[in-house]
N, C-alpha and C positions, 0 to 999 in steps of 0.2 A: 194535271200532274206533270212534273218535269221528268225527263229521262236522262240517264247517264249510263256509261259503260265502265264497269270496274274490272280490273285484272284482265283487260283486253276482251274478255268473252261475255261477262255477266251484265246483261241489260237490266237496269233497275229503275223503276219508277220511284219518285220521291217528292215529298212536300216539306217545306219549312214550317215551323210552328206558326200558328196564327198570331202568337205574341211571343216575343223573346223575353226570357227571364234571366236572372243572374246565373242560374244553374242551367246548363245546356243538357237536355235529356233527349235521347233518341231511341226509337223502337224499330226493330227489323222484323218484318212479317215473313213467315215461311209458309209457302203454299203446300197443300196436299198434292197427291198424285194418284190417279190421273185427275186433273181438274182444269178448268178454264180460268185464267187469271181474272179474278173479279173482286178483289179485296180493295179496290179503289175507294168505295164508300167508307169502308172501315178506316183506311188511311186518312181520309178527310176528317172523320170523327176524331181520331187520335191527334191529328194536327191541331184541331180546334181546342184540344185539351192542353196544348202547349208543348208538344213533342215534335221533333224532327221524325219523319217516318220514311223508311226505305222498304221497298217492296221488290225484291229481286226475282229473276227467273233463274232457276238452277242451270248450270252448264248442260247443254244438250236438250234444253226444254224451251219451247216457244221461241222468243226472239234471240235468246242467248246462243253463243257459239259453243262448239265442243260436242262431246258425246255423253249422253245421260248415263249416270252411275259409273263412269270411268273412274271417278274418285268419289269419296263420300260427300253427299250434298251439303252436309253441315260445314265442310271446308269451303264451299262456295260462299256460304253466309259469312264465314270468318274472313274471306277475302274482301267482301264488301265492307265489313267492319274495319279491316286494316286500311281500306282506301279512304275512309272518311276524314282522317287527319291530314291527308294530302289534298292538294287542289284537284278538283274534278270538274268536268265541263258538262253542262246541260247540252244535249245533242242538237236540239232544234235550232237554237239561236246562239249557242256558244257562250252563254253566261257561265261564269266560273264561281265555284263554291268551295269553301273549306269549313269543316265543322269541328270545333274543339269540344268534343263530347265529354261531359263530366260524369254522366250516368247513362249506361247503355242497357237496353232490355231487348229480349227476343220473345216473340209470340208465334207459335206454330200450331197447326191442327193436323191430326191424322198422320200422314206421311211426314208432314212438316213438324209435327210434334216431336218426332225423333230428332229432327235437326235442332229444335229449341232445347231439348234436354242435353244433347251432346255439346251444344254451344255453351251451356252453363259451366262446362269444365274449363272454359277459357277465362282467365282472370279479368279480362276487359268487360265481361258480361256480368252485370250486377244481379239481375234476376231473369228467370225464364218462365213463361206460362205455356203449358202444353195441353191442348184440348183434344180429347179422344186420341191420344198418341199411340202410335205403334211403338211398343217398348221391347218387343222380342219378335224377331222375324220367324220364330218357330210357328207362329200363328198364320203364316203366309198361305199355306194350302187351303185352310178353311176360308180365308178371305177371298181367294180366287174362286172357290166353288160358288160363293154367294154372288159374285159379281158377273161371271161369264161362264158359259158352257164350253168355250174354246179350250182345247186341250193345252195350248200354250198361252200363258198370260201375256208374255211379251209380244207374241203375234197379235193378240187381241188389241193391245195398246197401239201397235203400228197400224192395224186396220182401222181402229175406231178414231184415232187422233192424228193419223198421217205423220207429217213432219213436226207435229207439236212436241213429240218426244223422239229423239234419235236414240233408240234403245235396241241394243243387241241382246240375243239370248244369253251370250256369255256374261254380259254385265248384269243382267237380271239374276242369273244364278248365283252371283256373288252374295246376294242377300241371304241365301240359304246356308252360308258357311258359319253363321253364328257370331262372327266378329265384325264384319263390314257393316258400318252404319247401324249398329245395334246397341241401343241403350243398355240392354240387359248385360251385355259383355262388360260394360263400364260401371255396373251398379256399385261396386266398391269404391269408386272414385267420386261419386255424386255427393255434392254438398246439399243436404236436405233443405237448408234454409234458403237456397237459391232457386228452388223449383216449386211450382204449383201446378197441379193437374186437375182437369175436369173430365168427367166421363159419365156415361149413362149405362145402366145395367142391361138395357135392351138394345144396345148398339149391335147391329147385324154384321158389321165388318171387323171391328176390333173387340174381341171378347173382353168384357170388363174384368174377368178373373185375372187376366194377365196383368192388367194395370193395377188392380188391387194388390196382387202379389208383389209387383215392383215397388209400390208405395210402402208396403210393409217391410220389404227388404232394405229400402234406402232411407226410410223415414220421411220421404217427400209428402207434403200435404196434398190430399186428394179430396175433392168435393165430388161426391158420387150421387147421381140422380137415379131414381127408379125408372123414369121414362124420359124419352127424348130422342132415342135412336142415335144416329151418328151426328152429334151435335154440331151446329154451325158455329164456327169461330167468331164470326161477326155477331151473332146473337149472344154468345157467351160474353164477349168483351163488352158489348153495350149493356147487357142486362146485369152484369156483375162488375161494372167498372169501378164502383166505390171499393169493393172488396179487392180488386186487382190493384187499384191505386194504393191502397193501404199496404198491400204486400210489397209493391215497388218501393214505397217510402220507408219501409221498416228496416 
């Protein structure tokens, strides 16, 4: 995969489509958190389907510069989208690219599902797929209890992932305010036809009731599974690609 840097800070892996068509389509992949960047096989799968694929690291995460959660992560994704129409340089050998995107899609899972939903508010984004998305940060305490016994979740992230996330207690607390990076706060602005969600009833980290309630409130299409836990985005995209492709093309 190639690498480029957008908006000075955001390191992004990317792949051109295996074949170029008359319509240029691009997908941006949004990672969960905490997680190790490992969606490269999924990016390769989507590139073989004829899409440009961009896989960013949020500001303050992994190779990217900045401070994590200093600003809403979905704005980092939009910064990458904004940079596609300009000439950008592949880091290793300096090859230059410019992508005239006709149709743009965002796919995100868990923490990145929130980014996908919020990016759907941008008119440049045609459709968004959110897998096991965090739709309301009111569930945050329950999620923390299931993942770590550490009294401070941000301290746990720093200890477990080192400089993988440059995360302060102050920035983590912003999620508890109910407005910052929170799809539920923007529920009235969501265009239902632009978003599709997947979730499992036995997800131990993101309670399905919150996602089901969000779907009912917004009219967003939700495919709900009885079993599966915290579903893998790679597995969902591959297993339900025909379903997702039809959604993209509708």
